[in-house]
N, C-alpha and C positions, 0 to 999 in steps of 0.2 A: 826443347833440346836438339841441337843440330847434331848430325851423325857425320863422321869422317869414315873413311875406308882406306885400306891399302892392300897390297898384295905381296905375297912372300915367295917361298920356293916353288918351283915348278919341276915336275918329273913326267917322263914319258918319252916314247920313242919318235914322235913327230907332233907337230903343232895340231894335227887333226885327231890325236889320241893321247891326251895329256891330262895331268891333274895339277892343281895349283892350291896353295893356302891363301885365304883371304881373312882380312880382320876388319871388324867394325867396332867403332868406339866413339865416345863423346869428343866432337871436333875441338871443344875448348880446352879439353886437357891432353888430347893426344892418346896414342895407344900405350897402355901400361899392362904389363904382363898379368896383374892380378884383378884387372878391370877391363871390360870389353868381351867381344866375342871372337872366336876363331872358327874358321870353316874349312874344310878340305873339300873341294869341288873338282869335277872332271868335265872336260869336253870329249865326248866320245867321237868315234870315226863316223858316226851317222849325224853329226852336228846337234846332238842333243846335249844340253847342259844338265849335270846330275850333282846333287849334294850327296857327298860321301859320308861326312861326319862333321859334327858341331860340338863345340864346348865353351863354357864361360871362362876359360883361361887360355893361355898362350899355347898354341900348337906350334911345334918347332921343327919338325922334320916330316918328310913325306917321300915314299917310294911308290910308284905306280907301274904295274907290269902290263905287257901286250894283252894278256887275258882280262885285265880290268880289276885285278887284285891290288889292294892298297895296304901299306903300312904306314901308320901315322903315329908320331911321337908328340908328347906334351911336355911341358915345363915341370909337370909333377912327377916325371919318371914313367909316365903311363905309355905303353906301346899298344896300339890297337891294330889288328889284321882284319881286313874286309875282304871277303872272298865270293861276293855275289854282286851282280849288277843291281845298283840301286834304281829306284824309280826317277824319272825325269822331274826337273824343276820346270823346265818349259820345253815344249816340243817344237821343232823346226829349225831352220837355219839360225845360227847365232851370228851377229855381226852385221 
């Protein structure tokens, strides 16, 4: 199975301190809201990429504050608030 990916909404106050939605799915069928994975990730001001939240359904909205708090909503009506700095996915400069 080949995987495809795409990116969605971005929220933040600068390119160096922002969060974004990412989607992973079967490339053959494309993204479907009921299939595939959705992830909220952030690039912090110290160039560390972090995974904020992930689900196996469509994450539809995101708001990210200067303090690193995140509010994430999904297609099932769920709203999740995250109020602590998550652990990095990868340490070091990104890009």
